[in-house]
LOZALO-484371 format. One record per atom (N, C-alpha, C): residue number from 1; atom name; z, y, x; residue in three letters. Coordinates in steps of 0.1 Angstrom, whole numbers, plus 5000, padded with zeros to 4 digits. Example, Ala and Ser with C-alpha at 12.3 -4.5 7.8 and 13.67 -1.06 7.14 Angstrom:
2
1; N; 5078; 4943; 5132; ALA
1; CA; 5078; 4955; 5123; ALA
1; C; 5078; 4967; 5132; ALA
2; N; 5071; 4978; 5128; SER
2; CA; 5071; 4989; 5137; SER
2; C; 5079; 5000; 5129; SER
***
This chain:
210
1; N; 3295; 2850; 1661; UNK
1; CA; 3287; 2851; 1649; UNK
1; C; 3279; 2838; 1646; UNK
2; N; 3279; 2833; 1633; UNK
2; CA; 3272; 2822; 1629; UNK
2; C; 3258; 2823; 1632; UNK
3; N; 3252; 2813; 1638; UNK
3; CA; 3238; 2813; 1641; UNK
3; C; 3229; 2803; 1632; UNK
4; N; 3236; 2798; 1622; UNK
4; CA; 3228; 2788; 1614; UNK
4; C; 3226; 2795; 1600; UNK
5; N; 3213; 2795; 1596; UNK
5; CA; 3209; 2802; 1583; UNK
5; C; 3203; 2792; 1575; UNK
6; N; 3208; 2791; 1562; UNK
6; CA; 3201; 2784; 1551; UNK
6; C; 3191; 2794; 1545; UNK
7; N; 3178; 2789; 1544; UNK
7; CA; 3167; 2797; 1540; UNK
7; C; 3161; 2792; 1527; UNK
8; N; 3162; 2798; 1515; UNK
8; CA; 3156; 2794; 1504; UNK
8; C; 3141; 2800; 1503; UNK
9; N; 3132; 2793; 1499; UNK
9; CA; 3118; 2798; 1500; UNK
9; C; 3113; 2798; 1513; UNK
10; N; 3116; 2788; 1522; UNK
10; CA; 3112; 2789; 1536; UNK
10; C; 3096; 2785; 1537; UNK
11; N; 3091; 2779; 1527; UNK
11; CA; 3077; 2777; 1527; UNK
11; C; 3068; 2787; 1523; UNK
12; N; 3074; 2798; 1516; UNK
12; CA; 3067; 2809; 1511; UNK
12; C; 3061; 2818; 1522; UNK
13; N; 3052; 2828; 1517; UNK
13; CA; 3047; 2837; 1526; UNK
13; C; 3058; 2846; 1533; UNK
14; N; 3066; 2851; 1526; UNK
14; CA; 3078; 2858; 1532; UNK
14; C; 3087; 2849; 1540; UNK
15; N; 3090; 2838; 1534; UNK
15; CA; 3099; 2829; 1540; UNK
15; C; 3094; 2824; 1554; UNK
16; N; 3082; 2822; 1555; UNK
16; CA; 3075; 2816; 1567; UNK
16; C; 3077; 2827; 1579; UNK
17; N; 3075; 2840; 1575; UNK
17; CA; 3076; 2850; 1585; UNK
17; C; 3090; 2851; 1589; UNK
18; N; 3100; 2850; 1580; UNK
18; CA; 3114; 2851; 1584; UNK
18; C; 3118; 2840; 1592; UNK
19; N; 3113; 2827; 1590; UNK
19; CA; 3118; 2815; 1598; UNK
19; C; 3113; 2817; 1612; UNK
20; N; 3100; 2822; 1614; UNK
20; CA; 3094; 2823; 1626; UNK
20; C; 3103; 2834; 1635; UNK
21; N; 3105; 2845; 1629; UNK
21; CA; 3112; 2856; 1636; UNK
21; C; 3127; 2852; 1639; UNK
22; N; 3134; 2845; 1629; UNK
22; CA; 3147; 2842; 1631; UNK
22; C; 3149; 2831; 1643; UNK
23; N; 3139; 2823; 1643; UNK
23; CA; 3139; 2813; 1655; UNK
23; C; 3137; 2821; 1668; UNK
24; N; 3129; 2830; 1668; UNK
24; CA; 3126; 2838; 1680; UNK
24; C; 3138; 2845; 1685; UNK
25; N; 3147; 2849; 1674; UNK
25; CA; 3159; 2856; 1677; UNK
25; C; 3170; 2847; 1680; UNK
26; N; 3169; 2834; 1681; UNK
26; CA; 3179; 2825; 1686; UNK
26; C; 3187; 2818; 1676; UNK
27; N; 3182; 2820; 1663; UNK
27; CA; 3190; 2813; 1651; UNK
27; C; 3186; 2799; 1649; UNK
28; N; 3193; 2792; 1642; UNK
28; CA; 3190; 2778; 1637; UNK
28; C; 3188; 2778; 1622; UNK
29; N; 3177; 2771; 1618; UNK
29; CA; 3173; 2772; 1605; UNK
29; C; 3176; 2759; 1597; UNK
30; N; 3182; 2761; 1585; UNK
30; CA; 3181; 2750; 1575; UNK
30; C; 3171; 2755; 1565; UNK
31; N; 3160; 2748; 1564; UNK
31; CA; 3149; 2752; 1555; UNK
31; C; 3150; 2744; 1542; UNK
32; N; 3154; 2752; 1531; UNK
32; CA; 3154; 2745; 1518; UNK
32; C; 3141; 2747; 1511; UNK
33; N; 3134; 2735; 1510; UNK
33; CA; 3120; 2737; 1504; UNK
33; C; 3119; 2725; 1493; UNK
34; N; 3109; 2727; 1484; UNK
34; CA; 3106; 2717; 1474; UNK
34; C; 3097; 2707; 1480; UNK
35; N; 3089; 2711; 1489; UNK
35; CA; 3077; 2702; 1494; UNK
35; C; 3078; 2701; 1510; UNK
36; N; 3087; 2692; 1516; UNK
36; CA; 3088; 2692; 1530; UNK
36; C; 3075; 2689; 1538; UNK
37; N; 3067; 2682; 1532; UNK
37; CA; 3053; 2679; 1538; UNK
37; C; 3044; 2691; 1540; UNK
38; N; 3048; 2702; 1534; UNK
38; CA; 3041; 2715; 1536; UNK
38; C; 3047; 2724; 1546; UNK
39; N; 3058; 2720; 1550; UNK
39; CA; 3066; 2729; 1559; UNK
39; C; 3060; 2726; 1573; UNK
40; N; 3057; 2738; 1581; UNK
40; CA; 3049; 2736; 1593; UNK
40; C; 3058; 2735; 1605; UNK
41; N; 3071; 2737; 1604; UNK
41; CA; 3080; 2737; 1615; UNK
41; C; 3089; 2726; 1616; UNK
42; N; 3086; 2715; 1608; UNK
42; CA; 3094; 2704; 1607; UNK
42; C; 3098; 2697; 1620; UNK
43; N; 3090; 2699; 1630; UNK
43; CA; 3093; 2691; 1643; UNK
43; C; 3101; 2701; 1652; UNK
44; N; 3104; 2713; 1649; UNK
44; CA; 3112; 2721; 1657; UNK
44; C; 3126; 2717; 1658; UNK
45; N; 3132; 2715; 1670; UNK
45; CA; 3145; 2710; 1671; UNK
45; C; 3156; 2719; 1666; UNK
46; N; 3152; 2731; 1663; UNK
46; CA; 3162; 2741; 1657; UNK
46; C; 3159; 2743; 1643; UNK
47; N; 3153; 2735; 1636; UNK
47; CA; 3151; 2735; 1622; UNK
47; C; 3154; 2721; 1616; UNK
48; N; 3162; 2723; 1605; UNK
48; CA; 3166; 2711; 1597; UNK
48; C; 3159; 2713; 1583; UNK
49; N; 3152; 2704; 1579; UNK
49; CA; 3145; 2706; 1565; UNK
49; C; 3153; 2699; 1555; UNK
50; N; 3156; 2706; 1543; UNK
50; CA; 3164; 2701; 1533; UNK
50; C; 3155; 2702; 1520; UNK
51; N; 3152; 2690; 1513; UNK
51; CA; 3144; 2689; 1502; UNK
51; C; 3153; 2694; 1490; UNK
52; N; 3148; 2702; 1481; UNK
52; CA; 3155; 2705; 1470; UNK
52; C; 3149; 2715; 1461; UNK
53; N; 3156; 2717; 1449; UNK
53; CA; 3151; 2727; 1439; UNK
53; C; 3162; 2736; 1437; UNK
54; N; 3159; 2749; 1439; UNK
54; CA; 3170; 2759; 1438; UNK
54; C; 3175; 2762; 1425; UNK
55; N; 3168; 2756; 1414; UNK
55; CA; 3173; 2756; 1401; UNK
55; C; 3182; 2745; 1398; UNK
56; N; 3183; 2736; 1406; UNK
56; CA; 3191; 2724; 1405; UNK
56; C; 3205; 2727; 1412; UNK
57; N; 3216; 2728; 1404; UNK
57; CA; 3229; 2732; 1410; UNK
57; C; 3233; 2722; 1421; UNK
58; N; 3232; 2709; 1419; UNK
58; CA; 3237; 2699; 1428; UNK
58; C; 3229; 2700; 1442; UNK
59; N; 3216; 2703; 1440; UNK
59; CA; 3208; 2704; 1453; UNK
59; C; 3213; 2716; 1461; UNK
60; N; 3215; 2727; 1454; UNK
60; CA; 3220; 2740; 1461; UNK
60; C; 3234; 2738; 1466; UNK
61; N; 3243; 2731; 1459; UNK
61; CA; 3256; 2729; 1464; UNK
61; C; 3256; 2720; 1477; UNK
62; N; 3247; 2710; 1476; UNK
62; CA; 3247; 2702; 1489; UNK
62; C; 3242; 2709; 1501; UNK
63; N; 3231; 2718; 1498; UNK
63; CA; 3226; 2725; 1510; UNK
63; C; 3235; 2736; 1516; UNK
64; N; 3244; 2741; 1508; UNK
64; CA; 3253; 2752; 1512; UNK
64; C; 3265; 2749; 1520; UNK
65; N; 3268; 2735; 1521; UNK
65; CA; 3280; 2731; 1527; UNK
65; C; 3278; 2735; 1542; UNK
66; N; 3289; 2742; 1547; UNK
66; CA; 3290; 2745; 1561; UNK
66; C; 3280; 2755; 1566; UNK
67; N; 3275; 2764; 1557; UNK
67; CA; 3266; 2775; 1561; UNK
67; C; 3273; 2788; 1561; UNK
68; N; 3270; 2796; 1572; UNK
68; CA; 3276; 2809; 1573; UNK
68; C; 3267; 2821; 1568; UNK
69; N; 3254; 2819; 1568; UNK
69; CA; 3244; 2829; 1563; UNK
69; C; 3234; 2823; 1553; UNK
70; N; 3231; 2829; 1543; UNK
70; CA; 3221; 2824; 1533; UNK
70; C; 3211; 2835; 1532; UNK
71; N; 3198; 2831; 1533; UNK
71; CA; 3187; 2841; 1531; UNK
71; C; 3179; 2836; 1519; UNK
72; N; 3176; 2844; 1509; UNK
72; CA; 3167; 2840; 1499; UNK
72; C; 3154; 2847; 1500; UNK
73; N; 3143; 2839; 1502; UNK
73; CA; 3129; 2846; 1501; UNK
73; C; 3122; 2840; 1488; UNK
74; N; 3130; 2837; 1478; UNK
74; CA; 3124; 2830; 1466; UNK
74; C; 3116; 2840; 1459; UNK
75; N; 3107; 2835; 1450; UNK
75; CA; 3100; 2843; 1442; UNK
75; C; 3095; 2834; 1429; UNK
76; N; 3091; 2839; 1419; UNK
76; CA; 3086; 2832; 1408; UNK
76; C; 3071; 2827; 1412; UNK
77; N; 3068; 2814; 1409; UNK
77; CA; 3054; 2809; 1412; UNK
77; C; 3043; 2819; 1406; UNK
78; N; 3035; 2822; 1415; UNK
78; CA; 3023; 2831; 1409; UNK
78; C; 3014; 2824; 1399; UNK
79; N; 3010; 2833; 1390; UNK
79; CA; 3000; 2828; 1379; UNK
79; C; 3006; 2817; 1371; UNK
80; N; 3019; 2815; 1371; UNK
80; CA; 3025; 2804; 1362; UNK
80; C; 3036; 2811; 1354; UNK
81; N; 3038; 2806; 1342; UNK
81; CA; 3049; 2811; 1334; UNK
81; C; 3060; 2803; 1337; UNK
82; N; 3065; 2803; 1350; UNK
82; CA; 3077; 2796; 1354; UNK
82; C; 3086; 2806; 1360; UNK
83; N; 3098; 2807; 1356; UNK
83; CA; 3107; 2817; 1361; UNK
83; C; 3120; 2811; 1367; UNK
84; N; 3121; 2812; 1379; UNK
84; CA; 3132; 2805; 1385; UNK
84; C; 3143; 2814; 1391; UNK
85; N; 3140; 2826; 1392; UNK
85; CA; 3150; 2836; 1400; UNK
85; C; 3163; 2836; 1394; UNK
86; N; 3165; 2839; 1381; UNK
86; CA; 3178; 2840; 1376; UNK
86; C; 3187; 2828; 1377; UNK
87; N; 3180; 2816; 1374; UNK
87; CA; 3187; 2803; 1376; UNK
87; C; 3191; 2800; 1391; UNK
88; N; 3182; 2803; 1399; UNK
88; CA; 3184; 2801; 1413; UNK
88; C; 3195; 2809; 1419; UNK
89; N; 3196; 2822; 1416; UNK
89; CA; 3205; 2831; 1420; UNK
89; C; 3219; 2829; 1413; UNK
90; N; 3219; 2825; 1401; UNK
90; CA; 3232; 2820; 1394; UNK
90; C; 3238; 2809; 1402; UNK
91; N; 3229; 2799; 1405; UNK
91; CA; 3234; 2787; 1414; UNK
91; C; 3240; 2791; 1427; UNK
92; N; 3232; 2798; 1434; UNK
92; CA; 3236; 2802; 1448; UNK
92; C; 3249; 2811; 1448; UNK
93; N; 3250; 2821; 1439; UNK
93; CA; 3261; 2830; 1439; UNK
93; C; 3274; 2823; 1434; UNK
94; N; 3272; 2815; 1423; UNK
94; CA; 3284; 2807; 1418; UNK
94; C; 3290; 2798; 1428; UNK
95; N; 3282; 2791; 1436; UNK
95; CA; 3286; 2781; 1445; UNK
95; C; 3293; 2789; 1458; UNK
96; N; 3286; 2799; 1462; UNK
96; CA; 3292; 2806; 1475; UNK
96; C; 3305; 2814; 1471; UNK
97; N; 3306; 2819; 1459; UNK
97; CA; 3318; 2827; 1455; UNK
97; C; 3330; 2818; 1454; UNK
98; N; 3328; 2804; 1453; UNK
98; CA; 3340; 2796; 1452; UNK
98; C; 3343; 2789; 1465; UNK
99; N; 3336; 2793; 1476; UNK
99; CA; 3339; 2788; 1489; UNK
99; C; 3352; 2796; 1494; UNK
100; N; 3358; 2790; 1504; UNK
100; CA; 3371; 2797; 1510; UNK
100; C; 3366; 2810; 1518; UNK
101; N; 3355; 2807; 1526; UNK
101; CA; 3349; 2818; 1534; UNK
101; C; 3335; 2819; 1529; UNK
102; N; 3331; 2827; 1519; UNK
102; CA; 3318; 2828; 1515; UNK
102; C; 3308; 2832; 1525; UNK
103; N; 3296; 2827; 1526; UNK
103; CA; 3287; 2832; 1536; UNK
103; C; 3281; 2845; 1532; UNK
104; N; 3275; 2852; 1542; UNK
104; CA; 3267; 2864; 1539; UNK
104; C; 3254; 2860; 1533; UNK
105; N; 3251; 2867; 1522; UNK
105; CA; 3239; 2865; 1515; UNK
105; C; 3228; 2877; 1514; UNK
106; N; 3217; 2873; 1521; UNK
106; CA; 3207; 2884; 1520; UNK
106; C; 3196; 2879; 1511; UNK
107; N; 3195; 2886; 1500; UNK
107; CA; 3187; 2881; 1488; UNK
107; C; 3176; 2892; 1485; UNK
108; N; 3164; 2886; 1484; UNK
108; CA; 3152; 2894; 1481; UNK
108; C; 3151; 2897; 1467; UNK
109; N; 3147; 2909; 1464; UNK
109; CA; 3145; 2915; 1450; UNK
109; C; 3132; 2923; 1450; UNK
110; N; 3131; 2933; 1443; UNK
110; CA; 3119; 2942; 1443; UNK
110; C; 3122; 2955; 1439; UNK
111; N; 3115; 2965; 1444; UNK
111; CA; 3116; 2979; 1439; UNK
111; C; 3112; 2979; 1425; UNK
112; N; 3118; 2988; 1417; UNK
112; CA; 3116; 2988; 1403; UNK
112; C; 3128; 2981; 1395; UNK
113; N; 3136; 2973; 1403; UNK
113; CA; 3148; 2968; 1397; UNK
113; C; 3159; 2978; 1396; UNK
114; N; 3168; 2976; 1387; UNK
114; CA; 3180; 2984; 1387; UNK
114; C; 3179; 2999; 1385; UNK
115; N; 3168; 3003; 1379; UNK
115; CA; 3165; 3017; 1377; UNK
115; C; 3160; 3024; 1389; UNK
116; N; 3155; 3017; 1399; UNK
116; CA; 3150; 3023; 1412; UNK
116; C; 3137; 3030; 1411; UNK
117; N; 3130; 3026; 1400; UNK
117; CA; 3116; 3033; 1397; UNK
117; C; 3111; 3029; 1383; UNK
118; N; 3111; 3038; 1374; UNK
118; CA; 3107; 3034; 1361; UNK
118; C; 3091; 3032; 1361; UNK
119; N; 3085; 3039; 1370; UNK
119; CA; 3070; 3036; 1371; UNK
119; C; 3067; 3023; 1377; UNK
120; N; 3073; 3020; 1387; UNK
120; CA; 3071; 3006; 1392; UNK
120; C; 3074; 2996; 1383; UNK
121; N; 3085; 2997; 1376; UNK
121; CA; 3090; 2987; 1366; UNK
121; C; 3078; 2986; 1355; UNK
122; N; 3073; 2997; 1351; UNK
122; CA; 3062; 2997; 1341; UNK
122; C; 3050; 2988; 1346; UNK
123; N; 3046; 2992; 1359; UNK
123; CA; 3034; 2985; 1365; UNK
123; C; 3037; 2970; 1367; UNK
124; N; 3049; 2966; 1372; UNK
124; CA; 3052; 2952; 1374; UNK
124; C; 3052; 2945; 1361; UNK
125; N; 3057; 2951; 1350; UNK
125; CA; 3057; 2944; 1337; UNK
125; C; 3043; 2942; 1332; UNK
126; N; 3034; 2952; 1335; UNK
126; CA; 3020; 2951; 1331; UNK
126; C; 3014; 2939; 1338; UNK
127; N; 3016; 2938; 1351; UNK
127; CA; 3010; 2928; 1360; UNK
127; C; 3015; 2915; 1357; UNK
128; N; 3029; 2914; 1358; UNK
128; CA; 3034; 2900; 1357; UNK
128; C; 3041; 2897; 1344; UNK
129; N; 3041; 2906; 1335; UNK
129; CA; 3047; 2904; 1322; UNK
129; C; 3062; 2907; 1322; UNK
130; N; 3068; 2911; 1310; UNK
130; CA; 3082; 2915; 1309; UNK
130; C; 3091; 2903; 1313; UNK
131; N; 3087; 2891; 1309; UNK
131; CA; 3095; 2879; 1312; UNK
131; C; 3098; 2877; 1326; UNK
132; N; 3087; 2879; 1334; UNK
132; CA; 3089; 2877; 1348; UNK
132; C; 3098; 2888; 1354; UNK
133; N; 3095; 2901; 1350; UNK
133; CA; 3104; 2912; 1356; UNK
133; C; 3118; 2909; 1351; UNK
134; N; 3121; 2906; 1339; UNK
134; CA; 3134; 2904; 1334; UNK
134; C; 3142; 2894; 1342; UNK
135; N; 3134; 2883; 1345; UNK
135; CA; 3141; 2872; 1352; UNK
135; C; 3146; 2877; 1366; UNK
136; N; 3137; 2884; 1373; UNK
136; CA; 3140; 2890; 1385; UNK
136; C; 3152; 2899; 1384; UNK
137; N; 3152; 2907; 1374; UNK
137; CA; 3163; 2917; 1372; UNK
137; C; 3177; 2910; 1369; UNK
138; N; 3176; 2900; 1361; UNK
138; CA; 3189; 2893; 1359; UNK
138; C; 3193; 2886; 1371; UNK
139; N; 3184; 2882; 1380; UNK
139; CA; 3188; 2875; 1392; UNK
139; C; 3195; 2885; 1401; UNK
140; N; 3188; 2898; 1402; UNK
140; CA; 3195; 2908; 1410; UNK
140; C; 3209; 2912; 1405; UNK
141; N; 3211; 2913; 1392; UNK
141; CA; 3223; 2918; 1386; UNK
141; C; 3233; 2907; 1389; UNK
142; N; 3230; 2894; 1390; UNK
142; CA; 3241; 2884; 1393; UNK
142; C; 3246; 2886; 1407; UNK
143; N; 3238; 2891; 1416; UNK
143; CA; 3243; 2893; 1430; UNK
143; C; 3251; 2905; 1430; UNK
144; N; 3247; 2915; 1424; UNK
144; CA; 3253; 2928; 1424; UNK
144; C; 3267; 2929; 1418; UNK
145; N; 3269; 2920; 1409; UNK
145; CA; 3282; 2920; 1403; UNK
145; C; 3292; 2912; 1411; UNK
146; N; 3288; 2905; 1422; UNK
146; CA; 3297; 2897; 1429; UNK
146; C; 3307; 2906; 1438; UNK
147; N; 3319; 2903; 1437; UNK
147; CA; 3329; 2910; 1444; UNK
147; C; 3335; 2904; 1457; UNK
148; N; 3333; 2891; 1458; UNK
148; CA; 3339; 2884; 1468; UNK
148; C; 3330; 2878; 1478; UNK
149; N; 3317; 2882; 1477; UNK
149; CA; 3307; 2876; 1487; UNK
149; C; 3300; 2888; 1493; UNK
150; N; 3300; 2888; 1507; UNK
150; CA; 3292; 2898; 1513; UNK
150; C; 3277; 2896; 1512; UNK
151; N; 3271; 2906; 1505; UNK
151; CA; 3256; 2904; 1502; UNK
151; C; 3248; 2917; 1506; UNK
152; N; 3236; 2915; 1508; UNK
152; CA; 3226; 2926; 1508; UNK
152; C; 3214; 2923; 1499; UNK
153; N; 3211; 2931; 1489; UNK
153; CA; 3200; 2929; 1481; UNK
153; C; 3189; 2938; 1486; UNK
154; N; 3177; 2932; 1489; UNK
154; CA; 3167; 2938; 1496; UNK
154; C; 3155; 2941; 1486; UNK
155; N; 3152; 2952; 1483; UNK
155; CA; 3141; 2956; 1474; UNK
155; C; 3128; 2962; 1481; UNK
156; N; 3119; 2954; 1485; UNK
156; CA; 3107; 2959; 1492; UNK
156; C; 3097; 2966; 1482; UNK
157; N; 3090; 2975; 1487; UNK
157; CA; 3079; 2980; 1479; UNK
157; C; 3068; 2969; 1478; UNK
158; N; 3056; 2973; 1473; UNK
158; CA; 3046; 2963; 1472; UNK
158; C; 3043; 2956; 1485; UNK
159; N; 3043; 2942; 1484; UNK
159; CA; 3041; 2934; 1495; UNK
159; C; 3026; 2931; 1499; UNK
160; N; 3022; 2931; 1512; UNK
160; CA; 3009; 2927; 1516; UNK
160; C; 3010; 2916; 1527; UNK
161; N; 2999; 2910; 1530; UNK
161; CA; 2998; 2901; 1540; UNK
161; C; 2992; 2906; 1553; UNK
162; N; 2991; 2919; 1553; UNK
162; CA; 2986; 2926; 1566; UNK
162; C; 2994; 2923; 1577; UNK
163; N; 2989; 2925; 1589; UNK
163; CA; 2997; 2924; 1601; UNK
163; C; 3009; 2934; 1601; UNK
164; N; 3021; 2930; 1605; UNK
164; CA; 3031; 2940; 1605; UNK
164; C; 3031; 2947; 1618; UNK
165; N; 3039; 2958; 1619; UNK
165; CA; 3041; 2966; 1631; UNK
165; C; 3056; 2966; 1635; UNK
166; N; 3064; 2958; 1628; UNK
166; CA; 3078; 2957; 1632; UNK
166; C; 3087; 2969; 1627; UNK
167; N; 3081; 2977; 1618; UNK
167; CA; 3087; 2989; 1614; UNK
167; C; 3088; 2990; 1599; UNK
168; N; 3098; 2998; 1594; UNK
168; CA; 3099; 3000; 1579; UNK
168; C; 3107; 3013; 1577; UNK
169; N; 3106; 3018; 1565; UNK
169; CA; 3114; 3030; 1562; UNK
169; C; 3124; 3026; 1550; UNK
170; N; 3136; 3031; 1550; UNK
170; CA; 3146; 3030; 1540; UNK
170; C; 3143; 3041; 1530; UNK
171; N; 3142; 3038; 1518; UNK
171; CA; 3141; 3046; 1507; UNK
171; C; 3155; 3049; 1501; UNK
172; N; 3160; 3062; 1502; UNK
172; CA; 3174; 3065; 1500; UNK
172; C; 3177; 3068; 1485; UNK
173; N; 3168; 3070; 1476; UNK
173; CA; 3170; 3074; 1462; UNK
173; C; 3160; 3069; 1454; UNK
174; N; 3163; 3068; 1441; UNK
174; CA; 3152; 3063; 1431; UNK
174; C; 3138; 3071; 1433; UNK
175; N; 3128; 3065; 1430; UNK
175; CA; 3115; 3072; 1432; UNK
175; C; 3107; 3070; 1420; UNK
176; N; 3098; 3079; 1416; UNK
176; CA; 3089; 3078; 1405; UNK
176; C; 3077; 3071; 1409; UNK
177; N; 3071; 3074; 1420; UNK
177; CA; 3059; 3068; 1424; UNK
177; C; 3060; 3055; 1433; UNK
178; N; 3049; 3047; 1433; UNK
178; CA; 3049; 3036; 1441; UNK
178; C; 3050; 3039; 1455; UNK
179; N; 3061; 3035; 1463; UNK
179; CA; 3061; 3038; 1477; UNK
179; C; 3051; 3031; 1485; UNK
180; N; 3050; 3034; 1497; UNK
180; CA; 3040; 3027; 1506; UNK
180; C; 3042; 3013; 1507; UNK
181; N; 3031; 3004; 1505; UNK
181; CA; 3032; 2990; 1507; UNK
181; C; 3038; 2985; 1520; UNK
182; N; 3044; 2973; 1520; UNK
182; CA; 3049; 2968; 1533; UNK
182; C; 3045; 2954; 1535; UNK
183; N; 3042; 2951; 1547; UNK
183; CA; 3038; 2938; 1550; UNK
183; C; 3050; 2929; 1550; UNK
184; N; 3048; 2916; 1546; UNK
184; CA; 3058; 2905; 1545; UNK
184; C; 3064; 2904; 1558; UNK
185; N; 3057; 2905; 1569; UNK
185; CA; 3062; 2904; 1583; UNK
185; C; 3073; 2915; 1585; UNK
186; N; 3069; 2927; 1581; UNK
186; CA; 3080; 2938; 1583; UNK
186; C; 3092; 2936; 1574; UNK
187; N; 3090; 2931; 1562; UNK
187; CA; 3103; 2927; 1553; UNK
187; C; 3111; 2917; 1560; UNK
188; N; 3104; 2907; 1567; UNK
188; CA; 3112; 2897; 1574; UNK
188; C; 3119; 2903; 1586; UNK
189; N; 3112; 2913; 1592; UNK
189; CA; 3119; 2920; 1602; UNK
189; C; 3132; 2926; 1598; UNK
190; N; 3133; 2933; 1586; UNK
190; CA; 3144; 2938; 1581; UNK
190; C; 3155; 2928; 1578; UNK
191; N; 3151; 2917; 1573; UNK
191; CA; 3160; 2906; 1570; UNK
191; C; 3167; 2901; 1583; UNK
192; N; 3159; 2900; 1594; UNK
192; CA; 3164; 2895; 1606; UNK
192; C; 3174; 2906; 1612; UNK
193; N; 3171; 2919; 1611; UNK
193; CA; 3180; 2929; 1616; UNK
193; C; 3193; 2929; 1608; UNK
194; N; 3192; 2926; 1596; UNK
194; CA; 3204; 2925; 1587; UNK
194; C; 3213; 2912; 1591; UNK
195; N; 3209; 2903; 1598; UNK
195; CA; 3216; 2892; 1601; UNK
195; C; 3228; 2897; 1611; UNK
196; N; 3226; 2907; 1619; UNK
196; CA; 3235; 2912; 1628; UNK
196; C; 3241; 2925; 1624; UNK
197; N; 3234; 2932; 1615; UNK
197; CA; 3237; 2947; 1611; UNK
197; C; 3243; 2944; 1597; UNK
198; N; 3257; 2947; 1597; UNK
198; CA; 3265; 2946; 1584; UNK
198; C; 3266; 2959; 1576; UNK
199; N; 3259; 2970; 1581; UNK
199; CA; 3261; 2983; 1575; UNK
199; C; 3256; 2983; 1561; UNK
200; N; 3247; 2974; 1556; UNK
200; CA; 3242; 2974; 1542; UNK
200; C; 3249; 2964; 1534; UNK
201; N; 3259; 2958; 1538; UNK
201; CA; 3266; 2948; 1530; UNK
201; C; 3272; 2955; 1517; UNK
202; N; 3270; 2948; 1506; UNK
202; CA; 3275; 2952; 1494; UNK
202; C; 3265; 2962; 1486; UNK
203; N; 3253; 2964; 1493; UNK
203; CA; 3244; 2973; 1487; UNK
203; C; 3231; 2967; 1483; UNK
204; N; 3223; 2975; 1476; UNK
204; CA; 3209; 2972; 1474; UNK
204; C; 3201; 2982; 1482; UNK
205; N; 3192; 2978; 1490; UNK
205; CA; 3184; 2986; 1499; UNK
205; C; 3169; 2986; 1495; UNK
206; N; 3163; 2997; 1493; UNK
206; CA; 3148; 2998; 1492; UNK
206; C; 3141; 3001; 1504; UNK
207; N; 3130; 2993; 1507; UNK
207; CA; 3123; 2996; 1520; UNK
207; C; 3109; 2997; 1517; UNK
208; N; 3101; 3005; 1525; UNK
208; CA; 3086; 3006; 1523; UNK
208; C; 3081; 3005; 1537; UNK
209; N; 3067; 3005; 1538; UNK
209; CA; 3060; 3004; 1550; UNK
209; C; 3061; 3018; 1558; UNK
210; N; 3059; 3016; 1572; UNK
210; CA; 3061; 3028; 1580; UNK
210; C; 3048; 3035; 1582; UNK
***
């Protein structure tokens, strides 16, 4: 099994949790970040820092060379009307789909996408605006239509920065109400588990707190 992971959004709150947990699990990390000076694990021998912009096709293409696993912990910048998800996912999926052996792609999304909850969709549109929600949904749609790339789309419920307990629950069907919030640490745990567990490949998976 390939033990090298390219992580988009490695500097973010979720990405940082994933990097720490993946390193503890014995993986090697290629951290794709916009600002290397902000990355806290630059001196770790099992980490290679790659500076780039996920909306820049050439930056993504360069980073993806020789990678067997891709993890996206990307998100639109908070409190800014800047939407990167659709463009970033278009770049990632277009490039990996043209590779002879496409890497597995574990891609963050959100509950409320793809008809998973009309109520959560309504709330998210009220909080972040329709443009932000639509950008996320277009990004997810690009992944889900891929036929030649092994992927998992991960839709967590509302995220918190509370201490995780290493547990989560799978939501098996669309829900009306907002599920139990989940810590970013526990979402990262699900990502790490999916590195070796291929049972969710080709699916979107909703998870909530335990």
